[in-house]
DOMAR-53431 format. One record per residue: residue number from 1; x, y, z of N, C-alpha, C, O in turn. Coordinates in steps of 0.1 Angstrom, whole numbers, m for minus. Example, Ala and Ser with C-alpha at 12.3 -4.5 7.8 and 13.67 -1.06 7.14 Angstrom:
DOMAR-53431
PT, 1, 132, m57, 78, 123, m45, 78, 132, m33, 78, 142, m33, 85
PT, 2, 128, m22, 71, 137, m11, 71, 129, 0, 79, 134, 11, 80
END
This chain:
DOMAR-53431
PT, 1, m292, 332, 108, m294, 344, 116, m284, 339, 128, m285, 328, 132
PT, 2, m277, 346, 131, m272, 340, 148, m279, 353, 161, m281, 365, 161
PT, 3, m281, 340, 171, m283, 340, 181, m276, 342, 193, m267, 334, 195
PT, 4, m279, 350, 200, m269, 353, 214, m278, 355, 224, m287, 364, 222
PT, 5, m278, 347, 238, m277, 349, 247, m269, 343, 260, m264, 332, 260
PT, 6, m270, 352, 270, m264, 350, 280, m268, 340, 295, m261, 338, 305
PT, 7, m279, 337, 294, m283, 323, 301, m276, 311, 291, m275, 308, 279
PT, 8, m269, 307, 308, m262, 290, 300, m273, 275, 297, m269, 264, 301
PT, 9, m285, 276, 292, m296, 267, 287, m291, 273, 276, m282, 268, 270
PT, 10, m295, 283, 272, m293, 293, 257, m288, 292, 250, m290, 287, 239
PT, 11, m274, 298, 257, m260, 295, 255, m258, 284, 252, m260, 282, 240
PT, 12, m255, 276, 258, m253, 262, 255, m260, 250, 240, m255, 239, 236
PT, 13, m269, 255, 237, m280, 253, 227, m272, 265, 212, m270, 264, 200
PT, 14, m272, 270, 220, m263, 280, 205, m250, 275, 201, m246, 269, 191
PT, 15, m242, 279, 212, m229, 270, 216, m228, 257, 198, m222, 258, 187
PT, 16, m234, 251, 203, m237, 239, 190, m240, 239, 178, m237, 232, 170
PT, 17, m253, 256, 175, m252, 257, 165, m243, 262, 157, m245, 260, 145
PT, 18, m233, 270, 160, m222, 269, 159, m212, 263, 153, m203, 268, 146
PT, 19, m214, 248, 155, m210, 242, 143, m217, 237, 135, m213, 227, 129
PT, 20, m232, 242, 129, m234, 241, 121, m249, 228, 123, m257, 227, 114
PT, 21, m250, 220, 135, m260, 216, 135, m272, 220, 144, m273, 231, 150
PT, 22, m279, 214, 145, m288, 214, 151, m294, 209, 164, m299, 198, 164
PT, 23, m293, 217, 180, m286, 207, 192, m295, 201, 193, m303, 203, 184
PT, 24, m296, 194, 199, m302, 183, 202, m305, 181, 218, m296, 175, 224
PT, 25, m319, 184, 229, m321, 179, 235, m328, 162, 242, m335, 153, 237
PT, 26, m323, 164, 250, m328, 148, 254, m336, 145, 264, m330, 147, 275
PT, 27, m351, 140, 265, m360, 146, 273, m357, 133, 283, m356, 123, 276
PT, 28, m356, 131, 297, m354, 122, 303, m367, 121, 308, m372, 129, 316
PT, 29, m374, 111, 303, m386, 110, 306, m384, 93, 306, m377, 85, 300
PT, 30, m398, 93, 319, m402, 78, 326, m411, 71, 316, m409, 60, 312
PT, 31, m424, 83, 310, m434, 67, 304, m440, 82, 296, m439, 94, 299
PT, 32, m447, 75, 288, m456, 82, 285, m472, 83, 283, m473, 71, 285
PT, 33, m483, 86, 282, m492, 82, 286, m502, 75, 269, m513, 71, 269
PT, 34, m488, 78, 255, m490, 77, 243, m481, 66, 242, m485, 58, 234
PT, 35, m471, 62, 247, m463, 53, 247, m456, 45, 257, m444, 41, 256
PT, 36, m465, 44, 268, m460, 36, 282, m452, 36, 289, m452, 46, 295
PT, 37, m441, 25, 294, m427, 31, 300, m415, 24, 291, m412, 14, 285
PT, 38, m411, 41, 296, m399, 41, 288, m390, 33, 295, m387, 24, 287
PT, 39, m385, 33, 304, m370, 33, 313, m374, 17, 307, m368, 15, 296
PT, 40, m379, 10, 308, m378, m6, 308, m363, m10, 315, m353, m16, 310
PT, 41, m365, m3, 327, m356, m6, 335, m345, m2, 338, m339, m11, 345
PT, 42, m339, 8, 335, m333, 21, 333, m333, 25, 345, m342, 25, 352
PT, 43, m318, 30, 348, m316, 39, 361, m321, 49, 351, m319, 45, 339
PT, 44, m328, 65, 350, m325, 80, 343, m315, 88, 345, m314, 99, 340
PT, 45, m309, 85, 351, m300, 93, 354, m288, 91, 357, m280, 100, 360
PT, 46, m286, 71, 354, m266, 67, 343, m274, 71, 328, m267, 73, 318
PT, 47, m291, 70, 325, m293, 76, 305, m283, 95, 305, m274, 101, 299
PT, 48, m296, 96, 317, m288, 110, 316, m273, 116, 313, m268, 122, 304
PT, 49, m267, 110, 329, m253, 110, 321, m241, 103, 312, m229, 106, 313
PT, 50, m246, 93, 302, m246, 89, 283, m251, 97, 282, m243, 104, 288
PT, 51, m262, 105, 278, m268, 114, 268, m256, 126, 269, m254, 132, 259
PT, 52, m245, 129, 283, m240, 141, 285, m227, 131, 273, m226, 133, 260
PT, 53, m224, 126, 278, m213, 121, 272, m214, 121, 261, m207, 130, 255
PT, 54, m223, 112, 254, m229, 114, 240, m233, 128, 229, m237, 129, 218
PT, 55, m229, 136, 239, m224, 146, 228, m234, 160, 236, m235, 172, 233
PT, 56, m241, 152, 246, m255, 165, 252, m254, 175, 255, m247, 176, 265
PT, 57, m259, 188, 252, m254, 204, 257, m261, 211, 266, m259, 223, 267
PT, 58, m271, 202, 274, m281, 207, 277, m291, 195, 279, m295, 191, 268
PT, 59, m299, 188, 292, m309, 179, 295, m327, 186, 296, m327, 197, 300
PT, 60, m335, 181, 293, m348, 182, 297, m348, 169, 310, m340, 160, 312
PT, 61, m362, 171, 319, m364, 162, 329, m377, 165, 330, m381, 177, 333
PT, 62, m385, 153, 327, m399, 157, 332, m403, 154, 341, m403, 142, 343
PT, 63, m408, 163, 351, m410, 161, 364, m426, 161, 367, m429, 170, 376
PT, 64, m434, 156, 364, m448, 154, 362, m450, 140, 368, m446, 129, 363
PT, 65, m455, 141, 379, m463, 123, 383, m470, 119, 376, m464, 113, 366
PT, 66, m485, 119, 376, m495, 112, 372, m497, 104, 361, m504, 94, 363
PT, 67, m491, 111, 344, m492, 110, 335, m476, 101, 328, m473, 91, 320
PT, 68, m468, 112, 340, m449, 111, 331, m445, 100, 340, m438, 91, 335
PT, 69, m450, 99, 351, m442, 95, 362, m430, 97, 369, m423, 90, 377
PT, 70, m430, 111, 363, m418, 117, 366, m416, 124, 383, m421, 116, 391
PT, 71, m408, 138, 389, m404, 138, 399, m398, 148, 397, m392, 148, 386
PT, 72, m395, 160, 407, m389, 169, 417, m375, 163, 416, m366, 166, 408
PT, 73, m374, 148, 429, m367, 140, 427, m351, 138, 420, m339, 138, 424
PT, 74, m361, 135, 404, m353, 129, 395, m345, 139, 394, m333, 139, 394
PT, 75, m355, 152, 392, m348, 163, 383, m339, 169, 390, m333, 177, 384
PT, 76, m335, 167, 406, m321, 166, 416, m312, 162, 412, m301, 167, 408
PT, 77, m316, 151, 411, m308, 141, 411, m302, 139, 396, m294, 131, 396
PT, 78, m305, 146, 384, m299, 145, 372, m293, 158, 375, m281, 155, 377
PT, 79, m294, 168, 377, m285, 182, 378, m279, 185, 390, m277, 196, 394
PT, 80, m275, 171, 398, m262, 168, 411, m253, 158, 401, m241, 155, 403
PT, 81, m261, 154, 389, m252, 141, 378, m247, 147, 364, m241, 140, 355
PT, 82, m248, 157, 363, m244, 162, 352, m239, 173, 351, m244, 182, 358
PT, 83, m228, 178, 339, m222, 199, 342, m233, 206, 328, m232, 216, 321
PT, 84, m239, 199, 327, m252, 207, 317, m261, 214, 325, m265, 212, 336
PT, 85, m262, 220, 318, m282, 229, 322, m289, 223, 319, m289, 221, 307
PT, 86, m301, 217, 327, m308, 211, 326, m323, 218, 326, m325, 226, 335
PT, 87, m332, 216, 318, m344, 225, 317, m363, 213, 327, m371, 203, 325
PT, 88, m360, 224, 334, m376, 216, 339, m389, 216, 327, m392, 223, 317
PT, 89, m396, 203, 334, m407, 203, 325, m418, 195, 331, m417, 184, 336
PT, 90, m433, 206, 332, m440, 201, 342, m452, 211, 338, m449, 221, 330
PT, 91, m466, 209, 343, m475, 221, 344, m472, 230, 350, m481, 235, 358
PT, 92, m462, 234, 349, m462, 244, 361, m468, 263, 362, m464, 272, 355
PT, 93, m480, 261, 377, m486, 275, 374, m488, 278, 379, m499, 284, 380
PT, 94, m474, 277, 390, m480, 287, 409, m460, 294, 410, m451, 288, 406
PT, 95, m460, 304, 416, m445, 308, 420, m435, 298, 427, m423, 295, 428
PT, 96, m446, 294, 431, m440, 284, 445, m435, 272, 437, m425, 266, 441
PT, 97, m442, 266, 424, m428, 257, 415, m423, 258, 412, m416, 249, 408
PT, 98, m417, 275, 407, m408, 283, 402, m395, 282, 414, m383, 279, 410
PT, 99, m399, 285, 427, m386, 285, 437, m387, 268, 438, m377, 262, 435
PT, 100, m393, 265, 439, m387, 246, 437, m376, 242, 429, m366, 237, 434
PT, 101, m381, 248, 411, m374, 245, 401, m357, 248, 405, m348, 241, 401
PT, 102, m356, 263, 417, m346, 271, 413, m336, 259, 423, m325, 254, 420
PT, 103, m343, 256, 435, m340, 244, 446, m337, 231, 440, m331, 222, 445
PT, 104, m341, 231, 430, m341, 225, 425, m327, 213, 413, m326, 202, 408
PT, 105, m319, 229, 415, m308, 228, 405, m315, 233, 388, m311, 240, 379
PT, 106, m325, 227, 391, m324, 232, 372, m320, 248, 371, m319, 257, 380
PT, 107, m316, 249, 350, m308, 268, 350, m330, 272, 337, m335, 283, 336
PT, 108, m335, 258, 332, m341, 264, 330, m355, 258, 333, m357, 248, 340
PT, 109, m365, 267, 327, m381, 262, 333, m396, 259, 318, m393, 265, 308
PT, 110, m405, 252, 318, m406, 252, 300, m420, 257, 315, m423, 252, 326
PT, 111, m427, 273, 306, m438, 277, 309, m452, 274, 297, m447, 269, 287
PT, 112, m465, 275, 297, m473, 261, 284, m484, 279, 289, m490, 285, 299
PT, 113, m480, 280, 274, m495, 288, 268, m509, 279, 272, m520, 286, 275
PT, 114, m510, 264, 273, m520, 265, 273, m525, 263, 285, m537, 262, 287
PT, 115, m517, 263, 293, m521, 259, 306, m528, 275, 315, m538, 273, 323
PT, 116, m523, 287, 313, m531, 303, 315, m533, 305, 309, m534, 302, 298
PT, 117, m537, 316, 317, m545, 334, 311, m536, 342, 301, m541, 339, 290
PT, 118, m530, 347, 299, m523, 358, 293, m514, 363, 311, m503, 363, 315
PT, 119, m530, 368, 315, m520, 380, 332, m511, 366, 337, m499, 365, 339
PT, 120, m520, 355, 339, m507, 343, 347, m495, 340, 343, m485, 339, 350
PT, 121, m497, 339, 330, m487, 333, 320, m474, 344, 322, m462, 342, 326
PT, 122, m482, 356, 319, m469, 369, 323, m465, 370, 337, m454, 374, 340
PT, 123, m472, 367, 345, m468, 371, 360, m454, 365, 361, m443, 370, 365
PT, 124, m457, 351, 356, m445, 335, 361, m439, 342, 348, m430, 347, 355
PT, 125, m437, 346, 336, m425, 344, 330, m418, 358, 337, m405, 358, 336
PT, 126, m422, 371, 344, m417, 374, 353, m404, 372, 365, m391, 374, 365
PT, 127, m414, 367, 374, m408, 360, 380, m397, 343, 381, m390, 337, 389
PT, 128, m403, 342, 365, m392, 332, 361, m374, 336, 363, m365, 331, 370
PT, 129, m375, 349, 353, m367, 358, 352, m359, 364, 361, m347, 364, 361
PT, 130, m371, 373, 375, m365, 374, 389, m355, 363, 393, m343, 367, 394
PT, 131, m358, 352, 395, m352, 339, 399, m341, 337, 392, m335, 327, 396
PT, 132, m336, 342, 381, m328, 334, 373, m327, 328, 364, m320, 330, 354
PT, 133, m340, 316, 366, m344, 308, 354, m344, 317, 341, m347, 328, 340
PT, 134, m341, 309, 333, m347, 308, 317, m355, 301, 309, m353, 290, 304
PT, 135, m370, 313, 308, m382, 302, 306, m384, 302, 290, m384, 312, 282
PT, 136, m384, 290, 287, m391, 281, 277, m401, 290, 276, m403, 296, 286
PT, 137, m409, 293, 265, m428, 297, 266, m429, 285, 253, m422, 284, 243
PT, 138, m441, 274, 258, m444, 267, 250, m453, 272, 245, m457, 281, 251
PT, 139, m460, 267, 231, m471, 269, 218, m477, 263, 210, m469, 254, 208
PT, 140, m482, 263, 206, m491, 249, 198, m498, 253, 185, m502, 246, 176
PT, 141, m500, 269, 187, m507, 272, 175, m499, 291, 174, m490, 296, 181
PT, 142, m508, 297, 163, m510, 311, 158, m508, 313, 175, m499, 315, 184
PT, 143, m521, 313, 174, m526, 326, 192, m518, 323, 198, m512, 334, 199
PT, 144, m511, 313, 204, m501, 312, 215, m488, 321, 210, m487, 332, 215
PT, 145, m482, 317, 203, m473, 321, 191, m476, 333, 197, m471, 333, 209
PT, 146, m482, 342, 194, m486, 357, 191, m487, 361, 211, m483, 371, 217
PT, 147, m489, 353, 215, m489, 357, 229, m478, 356, 231, m474, 368, 233
PT, 148, m466, 344, 232, m457, 347, 233, m447, 361, 234, m442, 369, 241
PT, 149, m448, 356, 217, m443, 375, 216, m449, 387, 221, m443, 397, 218
PT, 150, m460, 386, 230, m460, 398, 239, m457, 400, 248, m458, 411, 252
PT, 151, m452, 386, 258, m448, 392, 271, m438, 385, 265, m440, 374, 268
PT, 152, m424, 387, 255, m415, 387, 256, m401, 380, 254, m389, 382, 253
PT, 153, m411, 366, 252, m401, 357, 257, m389, 351, 240, m390, 350, 228
PT, 154, m380, 348, 249, m366, 348, 239, m368, 335, 238, m359, 332, 230
PT, 155, m375, 324, 241, m373, 312, 245, m385, 307, 240, m395, 306, 248
PT, 156, m386, 304, 229, m401, 297, 224, m400, 282, 217, m393, 280, 206
PT, 157, m408, 269, 225, m407, 256, 223, m421, 256, 214, m431, 263, 216
PT, 158, m421, 248, 205, m432, 243, 196, m432, 232, 195, m424, 224, 191
PT, 159, m450, 231, 204, m449, 219, 207, m456, 210, 197, m467, 207, 201
PT, 160, m452, 203, 185, m459, 193, 178, m472, 188, 180, m482, 188, 174
PT, 161, m468, 183, 190, m484, 174, 195, m491, 183, 207, m487, 194, 212
PT, 162, m506, 175, 211, m508, 190, 222, m506, 188, 227, m500, 177, 225
PT, 163, m505, 193, 239, m504, 191, 257, m518, 191, 262, m520, 186, 273
PT, 164, m528, 194, 255, m537, 193, 265, m548, 181, 265, m559, 178, 269
PT, 165, m538, 175, 258, m547, 162, 254, m534, 146, 261, m534, 134, 257
PT, 166, m522, 153, 270, m515, 145, 271, m500, 141, 260, m491, 134, 263
PT, 167, m503, 149, 245, m490, 144, 232, m499, 129, 229, m491, 121, 224
PT, 168, m509, 124, 230, m519, 115, 224, m522, 113, 211, m529, 104, 206
PT, 169, m516, 124, 204, m521, 128, 189, m499, 124, 178, m486, 124, 180
PT, 170, m511, 124, 167, m498, 121, 163, m494, 133, 158, m490, 130, 146
PT, 171, m493, 145, 159, m484, 158, 158, m470, 149, 152, m467, 137, 153
PT, 172, m460, 163, 141, m449, 160, 135, m440, 172, 138, m442, 180, 147
PT, 173, m431, 173, 129, m425, 183, 129, m430, 196, 114, m425, 207, 111
PT, 174, m441, 188, 108, m450, 202, 103, m454, 212, 106, m453, 223, 101
PT, 175, m463, 207, 125, m465, 217, 130, m453, 228, 127, m454, 238, 120
PT, 176, m444, 226, 133, m433, 233, 132, m429, 240, 122, m425, 251, 124
PT, 177, m431, 235, 108, m427, 247, 99, m435, 250, 97, m432, 259, 90
PT, 178, m454, 251, 98, m464, 258, 99, m458, 271, 105, m457, 281, 98
PT, 179, m453, 271, 119, m457, 284, 127, m442, 290, 130, m440, 302, 131
PT, 180, m431, 278, 131, m421, 287, 125, m416, 305, 120, m409, 313, 124
PT, 181, m422, 304, 111, m421, 314, 99, m432, 329, 114, m438, 339, 110
PT, 182, m432, 327, 120, m447, 337, 125, m434, 345, 139, m433, 357, 143
PT, 183, m430, 338, 142, m422, 340, 153, m414, 354, 154, m409, 361, 145
PT, 184, m415, 355, 168, m405, 372, 166, m383, 367, 164, m376, 357, 165
PT, 185, m380, 381, 162, m372, 378, 152, m361, 378, 167, m362, 385, 177
PT, 186, m351, 369, 163, m341, 370, 174, m346, 360, 185, m339, 361, 195
PT, 187, m357, 351, 186, m356, 342, 194, m350, 332, 196, m349, 334, 183
PT, 188, m345, 324, 198, m342, 306, 199, m353, 300, 198, m364, 303, 204
PT, 189, m351, 292, 190, m365, 285, 187, m364, 268, 184, m360, 263, 174
PT, 190, m370, 258, 197, m372, 241, 197, m382, 240, 189, m390, 248, 185
PT, 191, m377, 223, 187, m391, 219, 179, m391, 208, 187, m381, 201, 187
PT, 192, m407, 205, 200, m409, 198, 210, m417, 186, 200, m423, 189, 190
PT, 193, m414, 172, 204, m425, 163, 208, m424, 156, 191, m416, 160, 183
PT, 194, m430, 149, 190, m429, 141, 174, m416, 142, 165, m417, 149, 154
PT, 195, m409, 139, 167, m392, 139, 160, m392, 126, 161, m387, 121, 172
PT, 196, m397, 119, 152, m386, 104, 159, m381, 95, 143, m383, 84, 140
PT, 197, m376, 103, 139, m365, 100, 132, m355, 114, 126, m359, 125, 125
PT, 198, m340, 108, 122, m339, 115, 112, m340, 125, 108, m335, 137, 109
PT, 199, m353, 117, 99, m360, 127, 87, m365, 138, 90, m363, 149, 85
PT, 200, m374, 134, 102, m383, 149, 115, m375, 161, 113, m377, 172, 110
PT, 201, m362, 153, 119, m355, 166, 127, m347, 176, 113, m340, 186, 114
PT, 202, m349, 171, 105, m341, 178, 91, m351, 187, 87, m348, 199, 83
PT, 203, m365, 181, 88, m377, 186, 82, m376, 198, 94, m376, 208, 88
PT, 204, m375, 201, 108, m378, 209, 116, m364, 217, 117, m366, 226, 125
PT, 205, m351, 216, 113, m347, 223, 110, m346, 228, 96, m336, 236, 96
PT, 206, m350, 227, 87, m353, 240, 75, m361, 249, 82, m357, 261, 81
PT, 207, m375, 246, 92, m381, 259, 94, m367, 270, 98, m366, 281, 93
PT, 208, m354, 264, 112, m346, 273, 110, m346, 270, 125, m342, 280, 131
PT, 209, m350, 260, 132, m350, 257, 146, m336, 260, 148, m327, 263, 141
PT, 210, m337, 259, 161, m323, 264, 169, m322, 246, 170, m313, 240, 164
PT, 211, m331, 241, 178, m332, 231, 189, m346, 217, 183, m356, 217, 176
PT, 212, m339, 207, 192, m351, 194, 188, m352, 187, 200, m340, 183, 204
PT, 213, m362, 184, 209, m363, 185, 223, m371, 170, 216, m381, 168, 209
PT, 214, m357, 156, 225, m368, 146, 217, m363, 133, 233, m353, 131, 240
PT, 215, m375, 129, 232, m379, 121, 240, m379, 102, 232, m369, 97, 228
PT, 216, m390, 97, 231, m390, 88, 220, m386, 81, 212, m388, 70, 207
PT, 217, m380, 90, 209, m372, 83, 190, m363, 83, 204, m368, 73, 209
PT, 218, m349, 90, 218, m343, 82, 221, m342, 67, 224, m335, 58, 219
PT, 219, m353, 66, 236, m356, 60, 247, m361, 43, 235, m356, 32, 238
PT, 220, m369, 44, 226, m368, 36, 219, m359, 31, 212, m361, 19, 209
PT, 221, m345, 35, 208, m340, 34, 198, m333, 25, 206, m331, 24, 218
PT, 222, m327, 15, 190, m319, m2, 199, m304, 6, 204, m298, 5, 215
PT, 223, m300, 13, 194, m282, 21, 200, m291, 36, 204, m297, 43, 195
PT, 224, m290, 38, 214, m292, 54, 210, m281, 64, 206, m280, 73, 198
PT, 225, m270, 56, 216, m262, 66, 211, m261, 72, 196, m261, 84, 194
PT, 226, m262, 58, 183, m260, 61, 168, m275, 72, 170, m274, 82, 163
PT, 227, m288, 72, 176, m296, 72, 169, m295, 91, 181, m305, 99, 179
PT, 228, m287, 94, 189, m288, 107, 191, m279, 111, 182, m283, 118, 173
PT, 229, m264, 109, 182, m258, 112, 166, m263, 115, 149, m257, 123, 142
PT, 230, m274, 108, 147, m286, 101, 141, m291, 118, 135, m291, 125, 125
PT, 231, m297, 117, 152, m308, 135, 153, m299, 145, 146, m305, 150, 136
PT, 232, m283, 152, 148, m277, 163, 153, m273, 164, 137, m262, 162, 130
PT, 233, m291, 170, 131, m286, 174, 115, m282, 186, 108, m292, 194, 110
PT, 234, m279, 189, 105, m275, 204, 95, m286, 217, 104, m297, 217, 110
PT, 235, m277, 224, 102, m292, 229, 101, m286, 246, 97, m276, 253, 99
PT, 236, m304, 248, 90, m303, 259, 90, m308, 268, 90, m320, 267, 93
PT, 237, m304, 284, 86, m314, 298, 85, m326, 302, 83, m328, 299, 71
PT, 238, m338, 308, 89, m348, 306, 81, m358, 321, 85, m366, 324, 95
PT, 239, m355, 328, 73, m366, 340, 81, m373, 339, 94, m376, 328, 98
PT, 240, m377, 349, 101, m385, 349, 112, m397, 360, 104, m396, 365, 93
PT, 241, m407, 363, 115, m409, 378, 108, m412, 385, 124, m411, 380, 135
PT, 242, m415, 395, 122, m415, 403, 135, m427, 407, 142, m433, 416, 137
PT, 243, m431, 402, 151, m446, 401, 157, m446, 416, 164, m456, 420, 170
END
């Protein structure tokens, strides 16, 4: 199924799909509650630039401070130093945070279903659109997937791990496989977290996702470039149900 989007972030992902492969979205993440320090002395901005040279069509930057050691300043620095669209990942619950996201130079922002009620999520989604940002709506369950459909989400991320426990569980792409067939027709699907190997990426791809968002596997790889390229697996279309 061909999906077309006008926003820079989604369009860059689907352009990668035209080459017959799943887009790999590197997650610029300084630390993980489960894995600890991921930088190991590396400069995250330098790594971001390196991953773009490796072929990354877009990037994700974690700005949450307390558990993931990110910052708004990191997002701004990455956005200023790369020529690809950037997604902001954080626990966004206010319109002011959305306005800040625009100011920091991001093209897209993560909105997490589990963090808010439907009324608040709808308000944030609509404000995101008005600000010219692309909202990526994150789900972890069938109930949340239905919610994403009701608010009209066009970009949906299936988090294979539970963000409410700070992704300390062992969830993997099998959750994407279980949920993807219930996604609305015509959406762009991203499998997030727990993609640790090319086999994991292939399993997610079997569900018809357009992209995989990968952090730990890249940061812990002996050869980051080789790992990035290995994760760019063949993409296969899968039918999606209309909600």
